N, C-alpha and C positions, 0 to 999 in steps of 0.2 A: 214508462210512458206514461205520461200525465194525460188525466180522463177528460175529455171536451167539457167546456164549461154549460149547464144545461139551460136553456131559456124555460123559465115557469109558465107557462103559457097552455091554453086549450090546445089538444092534437086533435086536428081538423080529420084526419081519416081515420075512419072507424077501427080498419084493422089495426092498423100501431099502434091505436087508443084502450082495446081491448087486450092486448097483449105487452103494452106499459101495464095496466090494472092486473094483471095477472100477476106478473113480478116484482110488481112493486108492493103489492098484497102477498106473497110470499115471503117479501123481506121485510114486512112490516110483523107479522107473525113471528118470524123468528127473532127479531129486536125484542120485542114484548118476551121472547122465553129467555131467552141471555137476561136482560136485565133483571128479569123475576128469580133467575136460578143465582147468576151470581151478585147478586146485591141484598137477596133477600128479601125482597118487598114484595107485596101484592099488586099484582097486575092484571089487567083484562085487554081485550082489545074485541070491538065489535064494528066489523066493517058488512055497508051496504053495499050491496053494487045495481048499476041500472037494471042489470038484467033478469037480477035475481031478488023476489020478493025475500027469501030468508035471507036473514043476515047470518055471515060466517063469524061465530064465536068464540075465543080464545078466553081461557082456557074452557068452560065449559055454560052452557046459559047459567045454571044455577050457581056456579061461582061469581058469574058475572053480575047476574045480582044481586048477590049479597053484598058483591064489593063495589057497585051503584049507590047501594042503600047508605050505605055506612060513608062515602060521599056526601050523597043529601041532608046528610044528617050533621055534617057541620056548619057551621055559620057561615053565612054568605059573604059575611064581610071576611071573614080568617081566607075563605076558598078563593077570595075574587081575583087577587093578583097571581093566583096562580093558573085560575083558570082558561083556558082557550079553546074559543069555538070558530069558525069561521068568519063571522064577524066581529070578533076582537082581534083574530089574526088580521085581518086585511085594515082595523082600525090602525094599527100599530106600525103597518106597513107602509099606509098613507102620512101616518106623522113622519116614520124616518123620512120620507120622499120628500115631504115638506121642512124640514129641517136641512137636510140637504143642499135644498134648491135655493135656500134662504141665506145659506154658507157661499152658495156658488154665486148669487147674486151679491154678495158685498165684496169677497173675492173681484169680483169683475168691476164691478164699483171702484176699488181698491186700483183697479189696473187701468181702468180709463182715465183718473185721474191723477196718475204718476205720470201716463204719458205727456195730459196735456199738460202739465206740470213743465216736462221735459218741452215739451214745443214752446210754452213761454218762455222758457230761459235762452230759449236756440232763437227766439224772435219770431218765430211762424204764425204763432195765434195771440192771442190777449185775454184777459180775463171780462171783459165787457158783455161777455154772451154769457158769463153763469150768475145764477138766481141767488136766493138768499142763502138756501139750503146748499146749495154745491157753496159757495162760497165758504161758510161752517166748515164745510167735509176737505175743502183743500185748506183752509187752515191748519186743522188735525193732519191734512196729511205733509205740509209742510215740516211742521213742528215735528211729526216722527222721522220725518228724513235727517231733520236737523240734531234731533238726539240719538238716532243709529250712529250718525256718522261720527259724534261726538265721542259715544261711548267707544267706538272704534277706535280713534285716534289714541285715547287714554289705555287703550286696550295696550295696544302695541308698542306705542312711544314712552317708555319709562327715561324719566333723567335723574341723577343723583342717586341709584342703587335702589332696588326694592320694586313691589311691585303696585304701582299704586301715587309712589314716592315722587316727590318735583313736580316742576311746572309742569302743566298741560299744553299740547300742542297748539290746542284752541287761545290757550293765556300767553304762550311764545308769538303767536303770530300779531298779537295785540300791543306786544313789548316794543319799546323806541329802539332803533338801532342804534351801537353806539356811536359817536362823534368817529369824525373822520381822523386820523392822524397824519400830521405832516410830516413830508417824506425832506429826511434831513441828509444831503448829501457825507458821507465818511470819508477822511482823511486817506489818500492812498496810502498804503502800508510800506514799513520805513523797513528796504531791507540793507542789511549792512554788508560791505564790501572789506575784506582784510586786506589790506596793503599789500602789494607784491614783494616778495622777498627779494634782497640785495642780490644783486650779481653777483658771481664767487670772485676770491680774489685771485688776481694774478702773481706769481710771485718769480721774478727771475730764478735762474738758477745761479748767475754769480755774485748778484745782489744777496743768496741768502747764505753761499760759503763767505761773505766779505761778513755778515752781521756775525756768523758763528766762530769767526777768528777772529775777532777785535773783540767776543768774551773772552775767550781763550788767551790772547797775547799782547803782552804790553811793553815799551823801550824800557823800564827803568826796571832796576834790581832784576838786571840779568843774572843768569844761571847759565851754565853750560850744561847742554843737554847731550853728552858725550858723543854726538852725531857728528860725521865726517865735515857736514855742509854748516858748522859752526853754526847752527838757528839756535838762537837764545831762548828760552822759558821765562814768561812775564806771569803773575798772579791773577787773581781773579778781578779784583777789585781796580787793576788800572787797565781802562778802556783805551783804546786808541781806532781813530778813524781812520785812518790810511792804513791797509794790511803793509805797504812796502816799507815800512818804518823795520818791520820785526826780522828784516831780511838785512841787520845792520854789518853782520859779518861779510854779508857777498857785499855791499858799500866799500867797504874797506880793503 
């Protein structure tokens, strides 16, 4: 479980203040022992209490005096950066607090200018109420916003392959659009239609028999076939249109 953040302020209650002094004094002495043992450095602790006139010294008064004498023998310029007393401690804290106040004040000013810029863009406010210093700061804010937008557009919009290549979005916005192309109606597609197949020829059975018989029989060069009916056989080149002539013997 995380420890609760301690507020560094004077403890008003006497009992709580004395209890905190005993606890922290014991802890401070233990820390000095640890750093002296683990890191092999010379260290001492001299703690005064408001109720005791004799201070608590670790490791001993003699060793503490010798160590303090060594410290005071060092030139003040060399030990100035590492020296810390209540006055220097408070000065450092005040300096940090002032730097924090200046930083927060600048951030609040930037936030107010951004909000004012958005109100002017929306038509809910105007810039006539600004003085010269505010005009200068507003100019810096607007330029910074434009620069940030341009950087983001160039980062996320890449044309032509490769990071950072090709025209940026700002340049594309300034380019003139291409002229419109006139609409030209295309002719309808030509569909080839095959002609219908011819109807099947109808041949009568009697006509087919007549044609075959005309090709085989003729009235000339008559030869006996040996049949009782006396039908004469004719050669191939002699054709006859009527097939009643080949029954010559029957007519006789």
